C-alpha positions in Angstrom: 0.2 0.1 0.0 2.9 2.1 1.1 4.4 1.6 -2.5 1.2 2.2 -4.3 0.8 5.5 -2.6 4.6 6.7 -3.5 6.1 5.9 -0.9 9.3 5.1 -2.6 9.1 8.2 -4.9 8.3 10.4 -1.7 11.9 8.8 0.5 14.0 9.0 -2.7 12.7 13.0 -2.5 13.6 13.1 0.7 16.8 11.4 0.0 17.7 14.2 -2.3 17.0 16.8 -0.1 18.8 16.1 3.0 22.3 16.5 3.3 22.5 14.9 7.1 24.5 11.5 6.6 22.9 10.1 9.6 19.3 11.4 8.6 20.2 9.9 5.1 21.3 6.4 6.3 18.0 6.3 8.4 15.9 6.8 4.7 17.9 4.3 3.3 17.1 1.7 5.7 13.2 2.6 5.7 13.6 2.4 1.7 15.6 -0.8 2.0 12.8 -2.3 4.1 9.9 -0.6 1.8 11.0 -2.3 -0.9 12.0 -5.3 0.6 15.8 -5.5 -0.3 14.6 -5.2 -3.9 16.4 -1.8 -5.4 15.2 -3.1 -9.0 11.8 -1.7 -7.5 13.3 1.4 -6.1 14.5 2.3 -9.8 11.5 1.3 -11.5 9.6 3.8 -9.3 11.9 6.6 -8.7 14.5 6.1 -11.1 18.1 6.2 -10.4 17.8 8.6 -7.5 17.6 6.0 -4.7 20.5 3.9 -6.2 22.8 6.5 -6.2 21.6 7.5 -2.7 22.6 4.1 -1.4 25.7 3.8 -3.3 27.1 6.6 -1.7 26.4 5.3 1.9 28.2 3.2 4.3 26.0 0.4 5.1 27.0 -2.7 2.8 24.3 -4.7 2.7 22.6 -1.3 1.6 25.6 -0.7 -1.2 25.5 -4.3 -2.5 21.8 -4.6 -3.3 21.9 -1.2 -4.8 24.8 -2.3 -7.0 23.1 -5.4 -8.3 20.0 -3.4 -9.4 22.5 -0.7 -10.9 24.5 -3.7 -12.5 21.4 -5.1 -13.9 20.0 -2.1 -15.2 22.8 -0.8 -16.8 22.9 -4.0 -18.9 19.8 -2.6 -20.6 20.2 0.3 -23.3 17.1 2.2 -21.6 18.7 1.7 -18.5 22.3 3.0 -19.6 20.7 6.4 -21.5 18.6 6.8 -18.2 21.6 7.5 -16.5 22.1 11.2 -17.8 24.6 12.8 -15.2 28.1 11.8 -15.9 29.2 12.0 -12.3 26.9 10.0 -11.2 27.3 7.4 -14.1 30.6 7.5 -13.2 30.0 6.8 -9.5 28.3 4.2 -10.5 31.0 2.7 -12.6 33.5 2.9 -9.9 31.6 1.2 -7.3 30.6 -1.6 -9.6 34.4 -2.2 -10.1 35.2 -2.0 -6.6 32.4 -4.9 -5.7 33.2 -6.9 -8.7 36.4 -7.8 -7.2 34.7 -9.9 -4.5 31.3 -10.1 -6.8 31.8 -11.1 -10.2 28.4 -11.1 -11.4 28.6 -7.1 -11.2 31.5 -7.0 -13.8 28.9 -7.4 -16.6 27.3 -4.0 -15.2 30.4 -2.2 -14.5 31.7 -3.0 -18.2 28.4 -1.8 -19.5 29.0 1.3 -17.5 32.7 2.3 -18.3 31.4 1.7 -22.1 28.2 4.4 -22.0 31.0 6.2 -20.0 33.4 6.9 -22.9 31.2 6.8 -25.3 30.3 10.5 -24.2 33.3 12.3 -24.3 30.9 15.7 -25.2 29.0 15.1 -22.6 32.0 14.7 -20.1 33.3 17.9 -20.7 30.2 19.6 -20.8 30.1 22.6 -18.0 29.5 21.1 -14.9 31.4 17.8 -15.9 34.8 18.8 -17.1 37.2 16.5 -16.2 35.9 13.4 -16.2 37.2 11.6 -19.1 40.4 11.5 -17.5 39.5 9.8 -14.2 37.3 7.3 -16.5 40.5 6.2 -18.4 42.7 6.4 -15.6 40.0 3.7 -14.0 40.0 1.5 -17.0 43.4 1.0 -17.5 43.6 -0.4 -13.8 40.6 -2.2 -14.7 41.7 -3.6 -17.9 45.0 -4.7 -17.1 42.8 -7.8 -15.1 42.6 -10.8 -17.3 38.9 -11.7 -15.2 37.6 -8.3 -16.6 39.5 -8.1 -20.3 36.8 -10.1 -21.7 33.8 -8.6 -19.9 35.2 -4.8 -21.4 35.7 -6.3 -24.9 32.4 -7.8 -25.2 30.7 -4.3 -23.7 32.1 -2.6 -26.7 35.2 -1.2 -24.7 37.4 -1.3 -28.3 35.1 0.6 -30.3 34.2 3.2 -27.8 38.1 3.8 -26.9 39.8 4.4 -30.4 37.5 7.4 -31.4 39.1 9.3 -28.5 42.4 9.0 -30.2 40.8 11.0 -33.2 41.9 15.0 -32.9 43.7 15.9 -30.1 45.5 13.4 -28.4 45.5 14.8 -24.9 44.8 11.1 -23.5 46.6 9.3 -26.2 48.7 7.6 -23.5 46.3 6.2 -21.5 43.7 5.0 -24.3 46.8 3.3 -25.6 47.4 1.5 -22.3 43.9 0.4 -22.4 43.7 -0.7 -25.9 46.6 -2.9 -25.4 45.2 -5.9 -22.7 41.8 -5.5 -24.5 43.6 -6.3 -27.9 44.3 -9.9 -26.6 41.0 -10.4 -27.5 40.8 -12.1 -31.0 37.1 -11.4 -31.6 37.4 -7.9 -30.3 40.3 -7.4 -31.9 39.2 -8.2 -35.4 36.2 -6.4 -35.2 38.5 -3.3 -34.5 40.6 -3.6 -37.0 39.4 -1.6 -39.7 40.7 1.1 -42.0 39.9 4.3 -40.2 40.6 2.6 -36.7 44.2 1.4 -37.8 44.8 5.3 -39.3 43.8 6.8 -35.9 46.3 4.8 -33.9 48.7 5.7 -37.0 48.1 9.2 -36.9 48.0 9.7 -33.0 51.8 8.1 -32.9 52.9 10.4 -35.2 51.7 12.9 -33.2 52.7 11.8 -29.8 55.7 13.7 -28.3 56.6 11.8 -25.3 58.6 8.5 -26.0 56.3 6.6 -23.7 53.2 7.8 -25.2 55.1 6.3 -28.8 56.2 3.3 -27.4 52.2 2.6 -26.1 50.7 3.5 -29.3 53.3 1.2 -31.5 52.7 -1.3 -29.4 48.6 -1.0 -29.6 49.2 -0.6 -33.5 51.0 -3.8 -34.1 48.4 -5.5 -31.6 45.6 -4.3 -33.7 47.0 -5.4 -36.9 48.3 -8.2 -35.4 51.8 -7.5 -36.9 50.8 -7.1 -40.7 53.5 -4.6 -42.0 51.3 -3.7 -44.9 48.4 -2.3 -43.1 50.8 -0.4 -40.9 51.9 1.1 -44.2 48.8 1.7 -45.4 47.4 3.4 -42.6 50.7 5.9 -42.3 53.3 5.1 -45.0 57.0 4.8 -44.2 56.8 6.9 -40.9 54.0 5.3 -39.3 56.4 2.2 -39.7 60.0 3.9 -38.5 58.1 5.3 -35.9 56.6 2.1 -34.7 60.4 0.2 -35.1 62.0 3.3 -33.1 59.9 2.9 -30.0 60.3 -0.7 -30.1 64.4 -0.3 -30.2 64.2 2.3 -27.7 63.4 -0.6 -24.8 66.4 -2.2 -25.7 68.8 0.1 -23.6 69.5 3.4 -22.1 71.9 3.9 -25.2 69.1 2.8 -27.9 66.8 4.7 -26.8 69.1 7.7 -26.7 69.8 6.8 -30.5 65.9 6.2 -31.6 64.7 9.1 -29.7 67.9 11.4 -31.6 66.7 9.7 -35.3 63.1 9.4 -34.8 62.1 13.0 -36.4 65.0 13.2 -38.6 64.0 9.9 -40.3 59.9 10.5 -40.4 61.1 14.4 -42.2 63.3 12.3 -44.7 60.9 10.0 -45.7 58.0 10.3 -47.9 54.5 9.7 -45.8 53.0 8.3 -49.4 52.7 4.4 -49.9 54.2 5.2 -53.7 58.0 6.5 -51.7 59.9 3.5 -52.0 57.2 1.0 -53.7 54.2 -0.5 -52.4 53.6 -1.8 -49.3 53.9 -5.9 -49.3 51.2 -8.2 -48.3 53.5 -10.3 -46.5 56.3 -9.3 -44.4 59.6 -8.9 -46.6 62.7 -11.0 -46.1 66.5 -9.2 -45.0 67.4 -9.4 -48.9 64.1 -7.6 -49.6 65.1 -4.8 -47.5 68.5 -4.4 -48.0 67.2 -3.8 -51.9 64.8 -1.4 -50.8 67.4 0.3 -49.0 69.9 0.3 -51.8 66.8 1.8 -54.3 66.4 4.5 -51.8 70.0 5.5 -51.3 70.0 5.5 -55.2 67.3 7.2 -55.5 68.8 9.8 -52.9 72.2 10.4 -54.5 70.1 11.5 -57.8 69.1 14.4 -55.2 72.6 15.5 -54.1 74.5 18.7 -55.2 76.8 17.5 -58.1 80.0 17.6 -56.6 78.7 15.2 -54.2 77.6 12.6 -56.3 79.9 9.2 -56.4 82.1 9.5 -59.8 82.5 6.2 -61.1 86.1 5.5 -62.4 88.3 2.5 -63.8 90.4 0.8 -61.3 94.0 -0.5 -61.6 92.3 -3.8 -61.5 89.4 -3.3 -64.3 86.8 -2.9 -61.4 84.5 0.0 -60.9 85.4 2.5 -57.8 83.9 5.4 -56.8 85.7 8.6 -57.1 85.3 11.0 -54.1 88.1 13.4 -54.7 
């Protein structure tokens, strides 16, 4: 009878109006009793307000009951769309992930919340919600690295939600790349995400990255996305993308190699043409060492044609009958 008389809605309204934590807890206990521990009924009759209020309190039993209702709601498109406030969505997401470590059934709802959060970057940067994207990405780096959560995130669509964040400004490129790597280990999700547009987005972010740490993370994400397919990297970003990926990998060998790779990166990228027609068309299969040597020789010969006349090697007959370069 009380529920039919909008008791749930009344208690939910009171929760939003009262700031005292003790009074709020008393209201939550009363609301919990009214719905018989079924916080899904609280959502049905009063929306997200009672669930948000419950997740913000210290009673573990109430928090867990509300979390289960929130997770189930977030697994439906309508439930996700109904949570319009970005800060509330981040609160729900973080709470569900924290509880998922002991209650694995909540991971699906946490993944759905996280993907919903990432799909609304414009909303996250809107007035009153600025700065939410960075903590959302930081939380994703943390949970995506746990194998028990990776599959849930991939199934929820985390890869398609993350990759567009690399387009345009690359402020969050490092944390996005760190999140991508573990998710790309899911073969089905990787194959679905390996589109021309996505490969180009990662390649462009790699070439735009200024920090060596970001270059390494993005290069790893790039080669994992294409599953080591040189042709796809070349097609997406030309030789500069290939060189950038190789230089980033070389930088991990030793501090000295890192210094060499860092110093050589920009001169090499500026020297190499970006277009696929620069040396030859990218092969569909990995080139053999001899083929690479031949390509470099071809490029060296082409470069020699551009040198000033006095610097061009002049062939002359050696005493033994062989041709030699006269550099005098």
